[in-house]
C-alpha positions in Angstrom: 14.7 -5.1 1.8 12.3 -2.3 3.7 9.8 -4.7 5.6 12.6 -5.2 8.0 13.0 -1.5 8.3 11.6 0.8 11.5 10.0 3.1 8.6 8.2 0.3 7.4 6.9 -0.8 11.0 6.2 3.0 11.5 4.0 3.1 8.4 2.1 0.1 9.5 1.3 1.9 12.9 0.4 5.0 10.9 -1.9 2.6 9.0 -3.5 1.1 12.3 -3.8 4.8 13.3 -5.8 5.6 10.5 -8.3 2.6 11.0 -11.5 4.7 12.1 -11.1 6.3 8.5 -12.0 2.7 7.3 -14.8 2.1 9.5 -16.5 5.2 8.1 -18.5 3.8 5.2 -21.8 5.4 5.8 -24.5 4.3 3.1 -24.6 8.4 2.3 -20.8 8.4 1.3 -19.9 8.2 -2.6 -18.1 5.1 -2.9 -16.2 3.5 -5.8 -17.3 1.0 -7.8 -13.9 -1.2 -6.9 -12.9 -2.8 -3.8 -10.6 -1.7 -1.1 -8.9 -4.7 -1.9 -8.8 -3.9 -5.8 -7.8 -0.4 -5.2 -4.7 -1.4 -2.8 -3.6 -4.3 -5.5 -3.8 -1.8 -8.3 -2.2 1.3 -6.7 0.6 -0.8 -5.2 1.3 -2.6 -8.3 1.5 0.9 -10.3 4.1 1.6 -7.5 6.1 -0.9 -7.8 6.3 -0.8 -11.6 7.0 2.9 -11.4 10.2 1.5 -9.0 10.8 -0.9 -11.7 10.9 1.9 -14.4 13.4 4.6 -12.4 15.6 2.0 -11.4 18.1 -0.3 -13.2 17.9 -3.1 -11.3 19.2 -6.8 -11.5 16.7 -9.6 -11.7 17.5 -10.8 -8.2 16.5 -7.2 -6.9 13.1 -7.2 -8.9 12.2 -10.5 -7.5 13.1 -9.0 -4.2 11.1 -5.9 -4.5 8.1 -8.4 -5.9 8.5 -10.4 -2.5 8.4 -7.4 -0.3 5.0 -6.1 -2.3 3.5 -9.6 -1.1 4.5 -9.0 2.2 3.0 -5.7 2.2 0.0 -6.6 0.7 0.0 -9.6 3.1 0.1 -6.8 5.8 -2.2 -4.7 4.6 -4.6 -7.4 4.0 -4.5 -8.4 8.0 -4.9 -5.0 9.0 -7.9 -4.4 6.8 -9.4 -7.6 6.4 -12.9 -6.5 7.9 -13.1 -4.1 5.2 -11.4 -5.1 2.2 -14.7 -6.2 0.2 -16.0 -2.8 1.2 -16.0 0.1 -1.7 -13.8 2.8 -0.7 -14.9 6.4 -0.3 -13.1 9.3 -1.7 -10.8 10.1 1.5 -9.9 6.2 1.8 -8.9 6.3 -1.8 -6.7 9.3 -0.9 -5.4 7.8 2.1 -4.4 4.7 0.3 -2.7 6.7 -2.4 -0.9 8.6 0.3 0.1 5.2 1.8 1.2 3.5 -1.2 3.4 6.3 -2.1 5.1 6.6 1.1 5.7 2.5 0.5 7.3 3.8 -2.9 9.5 6.6 -1.3 10.5 3.7 1.2 12.1 1.4 -1.9 13.4 4.9 -3.4 15.6 5.3 -0.4 16.6 1.6 0.2 17.6 1.7 -3.7 19.8 5.0 -3.9 21.7 3.9 -0.6 
């Protein structure tokens, strides 16, 4: 659906370009009580639920979207594997929210074609 598109590949490249943001977890930065993995799972899940709520989808399409979300989470885990158990800073959280919003935009665009 979207993981095979140029838009998604560009998003992954954007993510890899932002890796320095995730290596800047200094002891002085305020961090969250949850891990980066938990944040990614929560925000991606919320995004997928929003896609479901905003569209009339067949069961097959819903299952395809869930599979795609699993693939996206796998990609995120691969790229961010060394920092997934860190607690995100505010700037890292902002990036995650932005990234997941862009993923949702890709789903919305695909579903509206």
